[in-house]
C-alpha positions in Angstrom: -37.9 -82.0 60.1 -35.4 -80.7 57.7 -36.2 -80.3 54.0 -33.5 -81.6 51.7 -32.5 -79.0 49.0 -32.1 -80.1 45.2 -28.6 -79.4 43.9 -28.3 -76.9 41.0 -26.9 -78.1 37.7 -23.0 -76.7 37.6 -23.8 -74.9 34.1 -26.5 -73.2 35.9 -24.4 -72.5 38.8 -21.5 -71.0 37.1 -23.5 -69.5 34.2 -22.2 -65.7 34.8 -18.6 -66.9 34.8 -19.0 -69.1 31.6 -20.7 -66.1 30.1 -17.9 -63.8 31.0 -15.3 -66.2 29.8 -17.2 -66.8 26.3 -17.0 -62.9 26.1 -13.5 -62.5 26.9 -12.4 -65.3 24.4 -14.5 -63.6 21.8 -12.8 -60.3 22.4 -9.4 -62.1 22.1 -10.5 -63.6 18.9 -11.5 -60.2 17.6 -8.1 -58.6 18.7 -6.4 -61.4 16.8 -8.5 -60.8 13.8 -8.2 -57.1 13.7 -4.3 -57.4 14.5 -4.0 -59.6 11.6 -5.8 -57.6 9.1 -5.2 -53.8 8.2 -5.7 -51.4 10.9 -8.9 -49.4 10.7 -10.1 -46.1 12.1 -13.6 -44.7 12.4 -14.0 -41.3 11.7 -16.9 -38.7 11.2 -17.3 -37.9 7.4 -18.7 -34.6 7.8 -15.3 -33.3 9.4 -13.3 -34.4 6.4 -12.9 -32.9 3.1 -13.7 -35.3 0.1 -13.0 -34.4 -3.3 -13.3 -35.8 -6.7 -10.4 -36.5 -9.0 -11.0 -34.5 -12.3 -9.4 -34.3 -15.9 -9.2 -30.6 -16.0 -6.8 -27.7 -17.3 -3.7 -27.3 -15.0 -1.8 -24.1 -14.6 1.4 -24.1 -12.9 1.8 -20.7 -11.1 3.1 -19.2 -8.0 0.9 -17.2 -5.6 3.0 -14.4 -3.9 2.3 -11.2 -2.0 3.0 -8.1 -4.2 3.3 -4.6 -2.9 2.8 -1.6 -4.8 5.6 0.6 -5.5 6.4 3.6 -7.6 8.2 2.7 -10.8 10.5 5.7 -10.3 11.9 7.0 -7.0 13.7 10.4 -7.2 16.5 11.4 -4.6 16.2 15.1 -3.8 19.6 17.0 -3.5 20.3 20.6 -2.7 22.2 22.3 -5.5 23.7 25.0 -3.3 25.0 25.0 0.3 22.8 26.9 2.9 20.8 26.9 6.0 17.4 25.5 6.1 15.1 28.7 6.2 11.6 27.0 6.1 10.0 23.8 5.0 7.1 24.3 2.7 5.9 20.8 1.9 5.3 18.0 4.4 5.9 14.3 4.1 3.2 12.7 2.0 2.4 15.9 0.1 1.3 15.4 -3.5 3.2 18.0 -5.6 3.2 19.2 -9.1 6.5 19.8 -11.1 7.7 23.1 -9.8 6.1 23.2 -6.4 8.4 24.8 -3.6 9.6 22.1 -1.1 11.9 23.9 1.1 13.9 27.3 1.0 17.6 27.8 2.0 19.4 31.0 3.0 23.0 31.7 2.2 23.9 35.4 2.8 27.6 34.8 1.4 26.0 33.7 -2.0 23.7 36.7 -2.1 26.8 39.3 -1.6 28.9 37.3 -4.2 25.9 37.9 -6.7 25.5 41.5 -5.6 29.1 42.1 -6.3 29.0 40.2 -9.7 25.9 42.4 -10.6 27.9 45.5 -9.7 30.9 44.5 -11.8 28.5 43.6 -14.6 27.0 47.2 -14.6 30.5 48.7 -14.6 31.4 46.6 -17.5 28.4 47.7 -19.5 29.1 51.2 -18.8 32.7 50.8 -20.1 31.3 49.1 -23.1 29.2 52.0 -24.1 32.0 54.4 -23.7 34.2 52.4 -25.6 31.4 51.8 -28.1 30.8 55.6 -28.6 34.8 56.0 -28.8 34.6 53.5 -31.7 31.7 55.0 -33.5 33.5 58.4 -33.2 36.7 56.9 -34.6 34.7 55.3 -37.4 33.3 58.5 -38.3 36.6 60.0 -38.3 38.1 57.5 -40.6 35.2 57.8 -42.8 36.0 61.5 -43.1 39.6 61.1 -43.6 39.0 58.6 -46.3 36.6 60.9 -48.3 39.0 63.8 -48.1 41.7 61.4 -49.2 39.9 60.2 -52.1 38.8 63.8 -53.1 42.3 65.1 -52.9 43.4 62.2 -55.2 40.8 62.9 -57.8 41.8 66.8 -57.7 45.5 65.7 -58.3 44.5 63.7 -61.2 42.6 66.3 -62.8 45.6 68.7 -62.2 48.0 66.2 -63.7 45.7 66.0 -66.7 45.7 69.7 -67.2 49.6 69.9 -66.6 49.9 67.4 -69.6 47.6 69.5 -71.8 49.7 72.7 -70.8 52.9 70.9 -71.7 51.6 69.8 -75.0 50.3 73.4 -76.0 53.9 74.8 -74.9 52.6 76.7 -71.9 54.7 74.6 -69.3 58.3 73.6 -69.9 59.3 69.9 -69.9 60.9 70.1 -66.3 57.6 71.8 -65.0 55.8 69.0 -66.3 58.1 66.4 -65.1 58.1 68.0 -61.5 54.1 67.8 -61.9 54.1 64.3 -63.0 56.5 63.2 -60.0 54.2 65.0 -57.4 51.2 63.2 -58.8 52.8 60.1 -58.6 53.9 60.6 -55.0 50.6 61.8 -53.9 48.9 59.1 -55.8 50.9 56.5 -54.0 50.5 58.2 -50.6 46.8 58.3 -50.9 46.9 54.5 -51.6 48.8 54.1 -48.3 46.6 56.2 -46.5 43.4 54.5 -47.7 45.0 51.1 -46.8 45.8 52.4 -43.6 42.2 53.6 -43.0 41.0 50.2 -44.2 43.0 48.3 -41.6 42.0 50.7 -38.9 38.3 50.1 -39.9 38.8 46.2 -39.6 40.6 46.9 -36.2 37.4 48.7 -35.1 35.2 45.8 -36.0 37.5 43.3 -34.3 37.8 45.3 -31.1 33.9 46.1 -31.1 33.4 42.0 -31.5 35.7 41.4 -28.6 34.2 44.0 -26.4 30.6 42.7 -27.2 31.9 39.0 -26.5 33.3 40.1 -23.2 30.2 41.9 -22.4 28.1 38.8 -23.2 30.2 36.2 -21.1 30.0 38.8 -18.1 26.2 38.8 -18.6 26.2 35.0 -18.7 28.3 34.7 -15.9 25.9 37.0 -14.0 22.8 34.8 -15.2 24.5 31.6 -13.9 24.9 33.4 -10.5 21.3 34.3 -10.6 20.3 30.8 -11.1 22.5 29.7 -8.1 20.2 32.2 -6.2 17.1 30.2 -7.6 18.7 27.0 -6.4 18.3 28.2 -3.0 14.7 27.2 -3.4 14.4 23.5 -4.0 11.5 22.4 -6.1 9.9 19.1 -7.1 11.5 18.1 -10.4 8.2 16.1 -11.5 4.8 15.1 -10.3 4.7 12.9 -7.6 4.3 12.1 -3.9 7.0 13.5 -1.4 8.0 10.5 0.6 10.2 12.3 3.4 12.3 15.3 4.3 15.3 14.3 6.4 16.4 18.1 7.3 15.0 20.4 9.8 14.9 24.3 10.0 18.3 26.0 10.7 20.3 22.8 9.8 23.1 23.6 7.5 23.3 21.5 4.3 26.1 21.2 1.8 25.7 21.5 -2.0 24.6 18.0 -3.3 23.4 16.7 0.0 20.6 14.5 -0.2 17.5 16.0 1.5 14.5 13.9 0.7 12.8 11.6 -1.8 10.0 12.0 -4.2 7.9 9.1 -5.6 6.3 9.3 -9.1 3.0 7.7 -8.2 1.2 7.9 -11.6 3.9 5.0 -12.6 3.5 2.2 -10.4 5.0 -1.3 -10.3 4.4 -4.3 -8.2 7.4 -5.8 -6.3 7.5 -9.2 -4.9 9.7 -11.9 -3.6 10.0 -15.4 -5.0 11.7 -18.6 -3.5 14.9 -19.4 -4.9 13.7 -22.7 -6.0 12.3 -20.9 -9.0 15.4 -18.7 -9.9 15.9 -20.6 -13.2 12.2 -20.6 -14.2 11.5 -16.8 -13.6 12.3 -14.7 -16.7 11.6 -11.0 -17.9 8.2 -11.1 -19.9 6.5 -13.8 -17.9 2.9 -13.0 -17.5 1.0 -12.7 -14.1 -2.3 -11.6 -12.9 -3.8 -9.8 -10.0 -7.4 -10.6 -9.2 -9.3 -7.9 -7.4 -13.0 -7.8 -6.6 -13.8 -10.6 -9.1 -11.8 -8.9 -12.1 -8.2 -9.8 -13.3 -5.7 -7.5 -14.1 -2.8 -8.7 -16.4 0.7 -7.9 -15.4 4.3 -9.0 -16.8 7.6 -9.3 -15.2 10.0 -6.3 -16.1 12.9 -6.9 -13.7 14.6 -9.7 -11.9 17.2 -9.2 -9.2 19.1 -12.3 -9.0 20.7 -11.7 -5.8 19.4 -14.2 -3.2 18.5 -12.9 0.3 17.0 -15.2 3.0 16.4 -17.8 0.2 14.2 -15.4 -2.0 15.0 -13.1 -4.9 13.2 -9.8 -5.9 10.9 -9.7 -9.1 9.4 -6.3 -10.4 6.0 -6.4 -12.4 4.2 -3.8 -14.3 0.5 -3.7 -15.3 0.0 -4.8 -19.0 -3.2 -3.0 -19.9 -5.5 -1.4 -17.4 -4.4 -0.3 -14.0 -5.9 -0.7 -10.6 -8.3 2.4 -9.9 -7.5 2.4 -6.3 -3.9 1.2 -6.3 -2.0 2.9 -3.6 1.8 3.0 -2.6 2.3 0.2 -0.1 -0.8 -1.7 -0.8 -0.6 -5.5 -1.1 -2.1 -7.7 -3.4 -1.8 -11.5 -4.2 0.0 -12.1 -7.3 -0.1 -15.3 -9.6 2.6 -15.5 -11.8 2.4 -18.1 -14.6 5.0 -20.4 -15.2 3.6 -22.2 -18.4 0.7 -22.6 -20.4 -2.5 -24.4 -19.2 -2.3 -28.1 -20.0 -4.7 -31.0 -19.7 -3.7 -33.0 -16.5 -5.4 -35.2 -13.9 -5.8 -33.1 -10.8 -6.9 -32.9 -7.1 -7.3 -30.0 -4.7 -4.8 -29.2 -2.2 -4.9 -30.5 1.1 -2.8 -31.3 4.1 -2.4 -35.1 3.2 0.7 -33.9 1.0 2.4 -32.7 4.3 1.7 -36.1 5.9 2.4 -38.6 3.2 4.8 -36.6 1.2 2.7 -37.3 -1.9 3.2 -41.1 -1.9 -0.3 -42.2 -1.1 -3.8 -41.0 -0.3 -7.2 -42.5 0.9 -9.4 -43.2 -1.9 -13.2 -43.7 -0.8 -15.0 -46.9 -2.1 -17.8 -46.7 -4.3 -20.5 -47.1 -1.6 -18.8 -44.4 0.2 -18.5 -45.8 3.6 -14.7 -46.8 3.6 -11.6 -45.1 2.6 -8.4 -47.2 1.8 -4.8 -46.3 1.7 -3.8 -46.1 -2.1 -0.3 -45.4 -3.5 -0.2 -42.3 -5.8 2.3 -40.3 -7.7 2.0 -36.5 -7.5 3.7 -34.4 -10.2 3.4 -30.5 -10.4 1.4 -28.3 -8.2 0.2 -24.8 -7.9 -1.5 -23.1 -5.0 -4.9 -24.9 -5.7 -4.1 -28.0 -7.2 -1.9 -31.2 -7.5 -1.3 -32.8 -10.6 -1.7 -36.8 -10.1 0.6 -38.8 -12.5 -0.3 -42.4 -11.2 -2.7 -44.2 -8.8 -6.0 -42.4 -9.5 -8.5 -41.9 -12.3 -11.1 -39.5 -13.2 -14.1 -39.9 -10.8 -12.3 -41.2 -7.9 -13.0 -39.7 -4.5 -10.2 -39.1 -2.1 -9.9 -37.7 1.5 -7.8 -34.6 1.2 -8.0 -33.3 4.9 -7.6 -34.6 8.3 -4.4 -36.6 8.0 -3.2 -35.4 11.2 -5.5 -37.5 12.9 -5.4 -40.7 11.1 -2.0 -41.9 12.6 -1.0 -45.1 10.9 -4.5 -46.2 10.1 -4.6 -48.0 6.6 -8.7 -47.9 6.2 -10.9 -45.3 7.4 -14.5 -46.3 8.3 -16.8 -43.3 7.4 -19.4 -42.9 9.8 
């Protein structure tokens, strides 16, 4: 005998299908609600940098890389032509003023100097001979002057005697007149002789001076030639570091040719490059600093090269006070160039949000800290660490500053 089975209620029979349909309908409703509201994204808060908006001092400055360079670089030139006999100093050597760098050889110059030395020796011998002759002539002139003066004095006495003899009648008038005429002639002749002797003495003095000047010129000419011989040794003009030598032993160099470079290392500067965007704001005297091992070293701008290359221009700075103890040529440091004085401003730390949003909006975290909504902002000035906020935020607000590459077009971040 067959048993009649009781039929199940349709709801029970199709309960799984009905449940699936309800869940699918709920999912559609959820999608409709989500599409109608703002797009949300869940994100791990530990992977984000959340910062607080602060009212703080804002300093607009540039952070650039500066390289230590010598304040003065001297080109080394050869004053004389010659062949490089030997190189004494190597590249990078620390030199004192007067230290030998290299030695040149020039046989032709040596022969020329030896010829001039022989010529000077002959001139000195000739000067001595002429000097002796002049002294002899001077002595002779003095002797003649003495004799002539003595003769004139004797004739004067004779003339006095003749006058007395004429007065007492020993000599006739004719004899006296002859004696007077003879005395007058000898007197005038003596005057002329003395005048001639004086001229000869003056001429001797002039000739002596000329001879002495000729000899002095010869000695100076020879001294200059000897200096040319000394110039075959190239020496360091000041204390410094030899950068390089661009000649080799045996090479022939011309007078005035560049043979190397010397850097004055006790006077250093910091050279850097700045974006052309700041060309109108960078001026001579602008302060800057280097922070090294926790200490700040003040600098100031001393030179600006306005020529733009690769959208940058060069700036030189010098230390405005104490120097870095271990500063070395070629070493690089981070330099902060101050564009203005510090001012009170609403600031936030730098992050990658600016590259994504263009500084037009940012995610602001709510008070409970579980959500962050897109908030319009206005960004003003910036430095390597901060942005100045002009509108949209207030002190104490918390914002997301990183992770924007992963947010897409989300308008609300749910923080987990």
